[in-house]
C-alpha positions in Angstrom: 48.1 -43.6 16.5 47.2 -40.5 18.5 44.4 -40.0 15.4 43.3 -43.9 16.3 42.5 -43.3 19.7 40.8 -40.0 19.0 38.3 -42.0 16.7 38.1 -44.5 19.3 36.9 -42.1 22.2 34.6 -40.3 19.2 32.8 -43.6 18.8 32.5 -44.6 22.2 31.0 -41.1 23.4 28.5 -41.7 19.9 27.4 -45.0 21.3 27.1 -43.8 24.6 24.6 -41.0 23.4 22.6 -43.2 21.2 22.2 -45.7 23.9 20.5 -42.8 26.1 18.5 -41.9 23.7 14.8 -43.0 24.0 13.2 -45.0 21.7 11.5 -42.3 19.6 14.5 -40.6 19.1 16.6 -43.4 17.9 13.8 -43.8 15.3 14.3 -40.3 14.1 18.1 -40.7 14.0 17.8 -43.7 12.0 15.2 -41.9 9.3 18.0 -38.9 9.3 21.2 -41.6 8.8 18.8 -43.7 6.0 18.3 -40.5 4.4 21.6 -39.2 4.6 22.6 -42.4 2.9 20.1 -42.3 0.1 21.2 -38.8 -0.7 25.0 -39.9 -1.0 24.1 -42.5 -3.2 22.3 -40.6 -5.2 25.2 -38.2 -5.7 27.7 -41.1 -6.1 25.6 -42.7 -8.3 26.9 -41.6 -11.7 30.7 -41.7 -10.7 32.5 -44.0 -11.9 29.5 -45.4 -14.1 31.8 -46.8 -17.1 33.8 -48.9 -14.7 30.9 -50.0 -12.4 29.3 -51.5 -15.9 32.7 -53.2 -16.8 32.9 -54.9 -13.3 29.4 -55.5 -13.0 29.8 -57.3 -16.9 32.4 -59.6 -16.3 31.1 -60.6 -12.7 27.7 -61.4 -14.8 29.5 -63.9 -16.5 31.6 -65.4 -13.6 28.8 -65.2 -10.9 25.6 -64.2 -12.5 23.0 -63.9 -9.6 25.7 -61.5 -7.5 26.1 -59.3 -10.3 22.3 -58.8 -10.3 22.3 -58.8 -6.7 24.8 -55.9 -6.7 23.4 -53.9 -9.6 19.8 -54.1 -7.9 21.3 -53.8 -4.8 18.2 -55.8 -3.0 17.2 -59.7 -3.6 14.1 -58.9 -5.8 12.5 -61.5 -8.4 15.3 -60.7 -10.7 17.8 -62.0 -8.7 15.8 -64.9 -8.2 15.5 -65.7 -11.6 19.2 -65.2 -12.2 19.9 -67.8 -9.3 17.6 -70.4 -10.6 18.6 -69.7 -14.2 22.3 -70.3 -13.2 21.7 -73.1 -10.9 19.6 -75.4 -13.7 21.6 -73.9 -16.8 24.7 -71.4 -16.5 24.3 -70.1 -20.1 20.8 -68.3 -19.7 21.9 -67.5 -16.0 24.7 -65.5 -17.9 22.6 -64.1 -20.6 19.9 -62.9 -18.2 22.6 -61.6 -15.8 23.5 -59.1 -18.9 20.2 -58.5 -19.9 19.6 -56.9 -16.6 22.9 -55.1 -16.1 22.8 -53.7 -19.5 
């Protein structure tokens, strides 16, 4: 319980500090966070790759557009193609999602 209160006060203090920053400083902080997240994703990308691939293949059979989105991490043209193929013809949507993932 003590740890939960400690975390809440830390978060509140951090938010107060962030809101007191100027617009320019806020943008700089966001850039730092984005760079940190990008580095974190790069480091953890190869961890459990086989498990992730297997889960994406199973998801590609059940919900092809979602599997493509999770693989690509954005709503790009591959996602939209997968969505259209899945809406009109389920099997081509599955095949396309499997091609994108594998």
